[in-house]
Phi, psi and omega in degrees: 000319180298321178298320179297315182294319178296315180301310181293317182299317180292320179295318178290333176299308181290336178288334180277350183298311178302322179296318179296319178299318186277323186280330184252314186283309187296314180300318180293322178296314182292320179294320177296333178275001174095012181283152181286160178294328177298314179295320178297320178298324182288347175294347176297343178300335178295345175278359189303327177305333178291331177286327183275353189297337178295339180287325180256005176299318178300329178294316178294326179295325194244351182239130178069201180235164179298322180300314181296318179295320181294315180297317181296316182289321179292321175297321177298321176295322177297316179294323179296317178296320180298316180290334182279348181296339181274355183272147171248122186298330180293325185258343185230057182296325179287328175294321177295319177298319178295323177299312181293325177296317178295317179297320178295323179296311180294320179294327179291323176292318177301321182298320178299314183293316183287327175295318178298320177294320180295319180300322179282331185276325187270127182233136176081162184295322180298312179292324178299314180297313180291321180295318178287333172295316177299322179297306185291317181294317178299315180297316181287328175297320175297321178294319177295317180302315184279312187272337179255303182297311181290327178295325182289332184247005186295330178294331181272312185281328182089155182299315185295315181293332176298316180285331173296317177300317179296327177299316178294322179298312181292324179295316177297323179292323178298317177296321179297312181296321181298325185257357184291138177279351183300326184262010182301314180295321180296324181296313179297316181296321180296321179293320177296320181294324178300318180297322178293318184291329180296332179266357184267187180279160176293153181290132176255111187303321183295328177292322178296315180297321180294322177294320181300312184286342180276350180295130182304135178087354184294314182304314179295319181295323178300310180297321182295311185292336178288334191241345194292339185252003191301301182297317180298318182296320177297317180292316181296325180286318190269331185298316176299325179289328172298316180293326178297326178280351185230065164075020169243139183272164178298324179294318178296317180293325176300326179278307187287319181269324184277335183244300186293307181297320178292330173297320175296323178298318178295320177298318178297318178296320179294318178297325179301318178297322179290319181293329181295336178284346184247329187231161178285155180298318182299314180297320179292316184297319181301314184286319184291323179293325175294317178298322179296320178297318178297319180295327178288329173299316179298313182294319180296326180293334180292338182295335183266343186237359186294126178233160180284064178236154179302324181296312183290327176295321176295322177296322179295317178296320178299317181296319177296319182294315179296317180299316179291323179299310180293324177296321177295319178297315180295323181297317178298317178298320182292312182291331173293318177299317179298314182291323177298319177296318182295326182292349174278347181279164174298148183300327184291343181239011185296315179296321178294318180297314180294321177296324177299311178295317181294326177295317178295324178298316179291320181300316179299315180290320185294313183297318182285324178297323179293331181269341186299319179298319178297320178300318180292317179298322184279317189246350182093163184295317185297311181295318181299318181289331172296323176293318177301318180297319179297319178296318180295318178295322178296323178293319177299319178295322179298317180294319180294315182292330179297331178297318184279335178276349176105350183296309179285332180297326178297318178295319181297313184295321182286345179272348184287142178296142182278000000 
């Protein structure tokens, strides 16, 4: 079990690096250069490969093995970082955008392969909880490393050396995946499956989609993953930029939001895995979503009273930390629910099914994040945050009502030990 967790945690760590670069480093750089919040919001388009990954998920499911896909994508990320070391962000902003777009594309393909491997490796509720904790914590640790740690030292190390360091990180991971024994059984099975598929019929996409939607629990999970992060994502994206406009520097935000708050997010994700071993997903979700709504009320109230004083700055950091902690906890619960739903599908479509759910999860966050900056530019921070709060409260109500309609009850019953 420990080998599985280390394997998954390290892969999700390197997978979180592009997100950290784009979510923490790029917005602060663009805002410091005088760009509008609307334009900064539209940089979320660089995440678009994550929305499209469901289109090539069947290819990863049916061609080659997970090990080969993982090695190929991680090597591609290493080469991309090496070529990007020659770029200067001030003079080559489109080159930087192209680098992040390429990294997101390769990371999205890697995500399909590692998710498929996780679905096959993790068995039982205990392993699912710990495995999804490794997933979320590893991903966020990679995000902190790239968006917080590297942002804090980029003035000393320089842009080029940052990408040289990332090249070594990805190269080492490629060697690790190539030699790990965790995937030995998967490799043999993948080769046997290839032989079977070569003699079978061509894949019919409409049949795959029909199978995906027929998996028990999928309709409720689809609606949930599309909406559960909307209000939180708007607040998490815009609040640091509000602080940047109100007497906090990019270096301070790189530390407090990129390192400390994300550290709380990792703690929340870790706690989620432990709580899943003791309580049902439904009971946890009902309580945590209410707490998240309360925390957003607190954060929204700071917009009207925030002054350049140490006390109010501390309150702002506290609100970000609480928001990230609860967000990390909710993310672990959500990905565990998604994987539990996917394990009900046929093995031949499991990676595709999980990628389908994960794509919708990214799509919901991406579309709203791209619009959040425009809402702030048009209506101001206070009105926009009231809207974010309303969305968060609506999601909490949705989770509570799902318990009584039977949607969450189905997940709870199937999660109980036999």
